Each structure stands twice: as C-alpha cells, then as structure tokens.
N, C-alpha and C positions, 0 to 999 in steps of 0.2 A: 453577248460578250464574245464576239468572234474576232477580236483584234489579234494580230500576231503577238505572241509571247504572253497572252492572257492565260494565267494559270487555270487549269481545269479541275484540280483537286485541292487547291489552296484558296484561302480567302484573300481577295484583293478588292479595293474600292472600285466602284463603277467608274469613277473619274477622279482626277486630281491627286494630290500628294498625301501619302500616309507614311508615318514611321512608328514609334514605339506602341506596342499593345498596352492598353490601360484598363483599369477598372474591371478586370475579368472576374465575373461572379456568376454563380448558379443560383437562380431564384425562380420559384413557382414553376418548376419544370422546364426552364429554358436557360441556356447558356448565353450570357451577355458578354460581348466583346466590344469594349470601347477602345479608341485608338487615337493617337496624335494625327490630326487631319487639318489640311489647309484647303478649303473649298474654292479658292480663287485661282489656283494654278497647279501645275504638276511639278512644282519645286516648293521647297520649304517656305512657309510664310507665317502669318499670325495663327498660332495654334488654337484649334478647337478640339473637342472630343467628338469624333465620329462614333457611330454605333451600328452594330449588327447583332443579330440573334440567331440561335440555332437550337434545334431539339436534340441533335446528335453529334455536334462538333464537326460535322462533315458538310452538311448542306446549310447555307447561310442566307439570311434575309437582310438586305440593307434597310436600315432604319433612319429616320431624320436625325440631324445633328443633335447631340445631347447637351453640350455645353459650349457657349460662345464666349469670346473675350469680352471683358468689361472694363470699367474704370480702374480696377486693380491690376489689370494686365492680361496677357495671353494665358490660356489654360494648358499648362504643361502636364507632364506625366503624373500618375498617381494610381490609386486603387479604389475598389468599392467593396463594401461589406453589407451583409444583411443584419440589421440591428434587431435581432429576435426579441430581446428583452426590453426594447425601447429605452435603452439607457440615455439616448439623446433627447428623448421627449418629442421627437418629430412625428412619431406615430399618432394617428388620429382615427377614431371610429373603428378600432380594431384592425387597422391597416398597418402592416409591418413596413417600416421604412428601409429602403435601399439608400445607403449613404455613400457618396463619392468623396474621396479625400484627394486633393490635387494641389499642385504648385501654381500659384499665381506669379507670373513673370512680368514685372513692370519694365517695359522697354525704355520708357523715358528716363526712369531712375537709373537704369543700367548704363546710361551714357554719362552719369556723374561719377564722382569718386567714391560714393557711398556703396558699401557691399551689402546692402539690405534690400535688393530688388527682387529677391525670390522669397516668398512666404507661403505657408500652407493654409489652405481653405477647404471648406466643405460645402456640399449641396445635398439635398435629399429628394427622393422620389417616392410617391405613394401610389403610383400607377405602373409598377413593374418596369421602371426605367424609361417610360415613354417621355416623361417630362421631369425636369429637375427644378427645384427652388434653391437658390443660393442662400446660405445662412446670412442673416442681416449683420452679424458681428464679425464677418470675415476681416482679416485672416484669424484663424484660431491658434496658429503658432507663428510668432514673429521671428524674423531672422535676427540673430545676435550679432551679425557682422561678418558673415561668411559668404564669399562671392558665389559659391555653388552650394545651394541649400535646397535640395529638391527631391522629387520622385518618392513621395511617401507610400510605403506599402504597409497596410494596417491589418492586423489580425486580432481575434479575440483570444486572450490567454486565460484558459479556463481555471488553471490552478490559482491564479491571482485575482480572478474575477475582474479583469480590466482589459482595455485595449492596449496593444503594443504597436507603436509606429517604428518602422525601420526606415531611416532617412539617409540619403546620400549627402554627405557634408564634406565636399572637396576631396580630400585624400583618405577618407575614412567613412565609417558608418556610425551614426548616432542613434541610440534608442530612446524613445519617449513613451510615457504611459499616460493613460487617461481613463477615468471612470465613465465618460459620457461622450467622447469624440469631440468635445468642445474645449476642454481644459487639459493642457498637456504639461507634463513634468519630465525634465531630462533625467534619464537613468544612467547611461554610460556611453562610452565610445569604444570602438574596436577597429583595427586595421592599420594603425600607424606603425610602420616598420616591418610589415610583412605583406605578402601578396604582390601582384603585379601593379606597378605604379607608373606605367608609361604615359598615362593620361588621367583625367579626372574620373573619379568613381561615380557611377550612375546606376539608376534603376535597381536598387537592392531588393532582396526578398529573404524572408526568414520563415522556415517551415520545418516541421518535424516528420521524420520517417521512422517506420518500425523496422527493427532488426532483431530477430530472435526474441521477440517479446519486449524489447527495450526500445526506448525512444532515443533517437539520434537526431540532433538538430543540424540543419543545413543553412548556411548563409551564402547566397549568390550575389555577385556584384559584377555589373558590366563596366567595361573600360574602353576608352577610345582616345588615342591609339594605344597599342601595347599588347594586342592579341598575338598568339603564337604564329599565325600566318599573315600578320599585318593588319593594321587598322583596328576594327571593332571586334570585341569578343566578350564572353561572360565566364568569369572564374567562380569557383566555389570552395567553401571550407566546411568541414564537419566539426561538430563539437557538442556542447551542452548550453542550454539557455536557462538561466536561473529565474527569469522573470525580471531581472534587472540588468544582466550582462550576458553576452555570448562568450563562452570560454572554448577556444578552438582546441581540437584534439592535437593538431600540429599546425604548422604554418606553411605547409607545402602548397604551392599554387597548382590547382587542377582546373581543367576547363570543361564546361558542360557540353560544348561542341567545338571541335578543333577546326572546322571548316571556316572559310572567310565570311560566311553570310548568315550568321545567327547572332543577333544582338538584342539587348534590352529585354530579354525574355523574363517573364515572371509566371507565377502559378495562379490558377483559378481559385477563388475564394468559395467556401461553402460547398465543397464537393465531398465531404465526409472523409472516408478512409483513403480515397484515391487522390493522388497528387498529379495534376495535369499542368504541363508547362507549354508555353507558346512564345516564340520569338519573332522579331522583325527580320525578314529574310533579305537583308542587304548589308551594306557596309558604308560607313560615312565617307570612306576614301573615294567612292564613286557613285553614291546613291543618287545624286542629282543629275548624273549624266548618262545613266543606263538608257539604251535605245528603245524606250517606250515613250509614247507621246500623250495620249489621252489621260493616262494614269501612271503613277509610279509607286512601286513597292507592293509586296505581298507578305503574308505571314508564313512561317514554317508550318509543317504539319503539327497538330497538337500531339504531345508526347506524354506518356505516363512515366513518372519519375519513380525509380526504385533505388535500393541501396544494396550493394554487395561488399563483402569484406574479403580482401585478398591479403594474406599475411596479417599484418597488424593495421592495415590501412583500409579505410572506407572509401568506396568509389560510387558515384552516382551512375545509374543506368537510365537510359532514355529510350523508350520504345514507342513506335507509332500506336495510336489508339486503335483498338480492335474494331471499332465501327467502320474503319476504312475498308475492311473486308467486304462490306456491303456493296462496294464499287466494282468488285472483281467481275468481269464480264465472261472470262473463260480462262483456261489454263493450258499451257503447252509445257509438258514436263519431259526431261531427259535425265537418265540416271547412269552412273558408272561409265564414264568416258574420260579419255585423256583430254586435258585442257586445250591443247593446241588444235584439236579436231573440231571445234565448235564454231559454226557460223550460222547466223539467223538473219533473215530479211523479212520485213513485214509482209502483208499489207498493214498490220497494226502499227499505229504511230502512238506518240505519247498522248495521254499518260500511261505509264506502265509501272508495274511492281515486278521486280526481279528478285527471286529467292535463290541463294547459292550456298551450298555446303561443300567443303573440300574434304579430301582424304588425308591431307598432311599440311605442314606449314611451309611448303615450298612457295616461291614467288609466282605470281600470276597477275594478269591484267584483263579486265573486262572493258572492251572498247565499244562505246556507243557512237555511231556515225550516221551520216546521211549520204545522199546521192552526189553531193558536191565535195566529199572527202573532209568535211568538218567532223571533229571528233572530241569527245570527252572520255578520258580514260580513268577508270576506277580500279584500284588494285592493292596488292600487298607486296612489300619488299622484305624478304626474309633476312637480308643482310643487315638491315637497320631495324627490323621488327616494327615496321611502321606501315600503316595504311596510307593511301594517297588518292587525291583527285587532281588530275592534270587537265587544265582547261586552256593550255597555251594555244591550241588550235581548235577551240570549241565552236567557233563561229565569229560573230562580230566581237572584236576585242579592242579595237583601236579608239574607243571613246574615252579611255583613260589608261595611262601607262601603268597604273597599279593593278589593272584588272587581270591580265594574263598571269597565271601563277601555277605552280606545282605545290599544292598544299598537302601537308602530312599530319598524321595523328599517331601517337604511340599505341601499340597493341598492349592492352592491360591484362587481358585474360591469360590464364595459365593452361587453357585447354590445348590439346594437341592437334586440333583441327580448327578450321575457320568457318564461321557462319555469317552470312550477310543478308540483309534486306536492303534493296535499293529502290527508291521511288524516283521516277523520272517524269517530270511535268514539262510543259511547253518551254519553261525557262529556268529549270532548276533540277538539281540532282541531290538527293539526300541519302547518305550511307549510314546504316545502323549495323555495326559489326559486333559479333560476339554478344548477342542479346543486349545490345545497346550500351556496352561498356566503352566502345570507341565510336564516336558519332562525328560526321562531317556533313556540312551543308554548303552547297555552292550554286550560285545562279549562273546560267549560261544563256547565250543568245545565238543559237544556230540559225542560219538564214533559211533553212527548211528543216522540218522536224526530223529528229533522229528516227530511223526506221531499220537500222541494222545493229546487230550485236555479234561480236566476235570475242573469243577468249584466246589469249596467247600465254605461253609459259616457257620458261627455260628450266629444264629438269624433268622430274617425273611427277609433277603435280597432277593428281586425278580429281575429277569433279564427281562427288557422290550424288549430287542433285542440283539441277538447274531448272527453275520454273519461271516462265515468262507469262505474266498475267496482265493483259490489257484491262484498263480501268475505265469505267463510265465517268464522264464529266459531271460536276455537281451543279452546273448552271443550266437552267432551262432556256 
C-alpha cells in the first residue's frame, strides 16, 4: 500500500470507494468492521458491506465482501449484534449467530413518488462473519411512508430483555423494540424541534456511559449538511432511556468532533464496559473529489468514549485507543521552553504522534510543514477560547472550493493549562485536546509529507512538554 496519501495508522480499503462504518462488533476475540463499499469504482455506487477484522483495532486484515445488493435494493448502513441468547433462532448446533441489521435501499422505487424505498432487513452469520445468510422474510421493518428511513443501530436492552433499534427517520430518531430481531414495535420518537437540522438526520447511536456509578445515556446523530465547520458532522445529546423513550437532559447541541472530517461515526457492539467509537474520515461536501485515485476514504482512529461533567452539563470525551502506543518507534522530548523557540526538522516523516502540554492559556500555534512551504496549523486562540486547524495552505486544496478552511472548536475544559495529542498521518491531522473534551479531525493532502514542526506564540506562552513520536505503519 505505497500510494501517496495512503494512511499508515488508519484503516482504508485496498481499492475503491468507502463511506460509513457499519456493523462494528466484537466477536470471538476479533473486532469486525463492516463499511459502506462500492467495489466498482472510487466514487459512490451500488452499496455493499465491505469487511475487515482486527485483533487490536490497530492492525487490520481485509476480508471478502460481506453483503451484496439484491432484488430488495442496495445494502445501506446498519449495525451488527451477537445474539448470545439465540433470540432470533438463527443459531444452530451450539453456534452463536452474528446478526447484521441494515437498510435495504430500492433504487427503482426511489424514482417513484412513493416514500417507501428504504426498509430494514437482517442477515446472519454462523462462521464469525465470514459469510452471511439473508433472512428469507426480509424486510423485517417496513417503511410507513418516510423518505429517509434508515441506518438501524441495534442494542440489547438488558433491563427490558429485548432489542432496541435506534433508527434515523428524516428529521428525528425513532425507537423500535423486538424480542427476536424479526418482529419490531414502534416505541417513541425524539428530536423534532431541537438539535441541528441543517440536513437530514443519519446514522444514530444510543449507548450508556457510567458517571459516578450512575448510568447516563447518550444519543448521537449525524447530519449533512449543518455541521459547525460546514458539511458533515455528528451531534450528541445526553439524558435517560426508559426502554421506551429517550429523555434528554437538555436540548443543547454538542458535537462529538468539531473538525470537518468525522462523520457517520457509531460505537462497537459487544465490547463490555468500554465504549469505542469510529467515524468516516471525510465530508460529503468533497468526498468524491479528494485527490486519491485507486481508493477513496479512510476511517478516523478508534476512540474510547467517556463522560465528564462540567458545572451541570455532561460532555463526551474522545481519546485514541491505548493500543496505538504499540506503534511508537521512538520519542524526542523537550521540556520547559518558550513557545517561539521551537523548530524541528525530520528525517522522520508521517505518521507522527505529538504530545504537547502548556504552562498557561496563552495563544500559540503548532505548524506542520514540508520542504515546499505547505503547512497545516494547529493551535489555540485565547481571545476566542477556541482551538483551530487551519488547512488553507495545507497542500492540494483546489479540488473543491469548500475544502480550504479555518476550522474551530470551543475549549470546554476549565483547566488552567492546555494538553494536546495530535496524530499526523499521510493525509490527516487529528487533535485531541484537554483529555478529549475538544476534538477535531481534518484530512489534508500535502504534495510531500510534512517533516517540520515549529511553534509560534504571541505573549509568554511556555511549553511544559513537547514529545514527538514517530509511529510505525500498520500495513506490511
């Protein structure tokens, strides 16, 4: 995988088009990543489910296509679960079924006036996801007449001993329940009248997090357009789930990632007490025109989701999985210096992990650049209390007028210093600030890899620690 811009620490398909991550599930010691995939070209086309597996969420093995389009339509986004109790009856000879729940999209019907061209279907696997059998009575949930009726995210609700489906239904989320993954009953709706509504709601997720021994529920919803920095993004709300309805704590719109390039993210199923999130690292505004040829799109780094309470509000934190530390090849560390005095030049090139801790909340910028003066700037502006990624001069930017941007994110932490982790790959920069309370993801396309780092500041900003860690690539 030696192509220019091929990510070295992120999953990307060997060839052709990829978008939403789907059906992410941990089963029999392996993490399964399914994803929206078109094997016929490097632009969007008839959707399949691609498939990859990993033992550690870092190193990936490409697998054969899992689900193909059929007479009911393309295979749109969805989820997968481990049916441990065999509620579906698909299990045989002691084999536990892995069940995929997905949207069938009927393209022929979509051209008519009827708004019933998206329906929910299921398929099952008895060989750890190698092959799937589609249920003979698909679809299991028929569209009541909603043009956007898709992206089922299913979980087992232990308190009620039943499955809960979180479904995107145009401008809101609708919850359904089932005892067996085959027969579904509508429970409630949520979202009308609050949240961001600049575009259709997509790819929802519902999961519980622990805070001080109490369960707090989180509802995430992707939207395109309408994100804070343009195009695609994922908002979230905290509250309680009764088994029938989600009751938000408040209706404030918060974003799981403020950068321009984290979309359609959902969490892995069957991972126990740890909640792991993964997004599509692109934006519908320009996804089909980015300057790669053999393949298009990659995923974000997998992230552990946590919860912090600041004042009376709950905020999600997102931090890179610890397994990424296994890629660290070496460390170069400098401590206690003035920000404006730092300049670093390789030989190390991307991928890199940069760890930075400041001594105050003064403004500063960290400049990633190459030998042809292309640069991406990551920094903090004390006047606005916002982090930013500036890719206006990051490299190739002329493939779409919406690509060049100065993206910002609010600083949520009340700490008196700043901490950052920045992951730089061949075509991306991911910022995790203040233990993941402020997160930004941006794809970039420098004509040659960034191999220089400089820090600039106005004022008396001091850097307590800066560590540059070259990372080993994940592909052999």
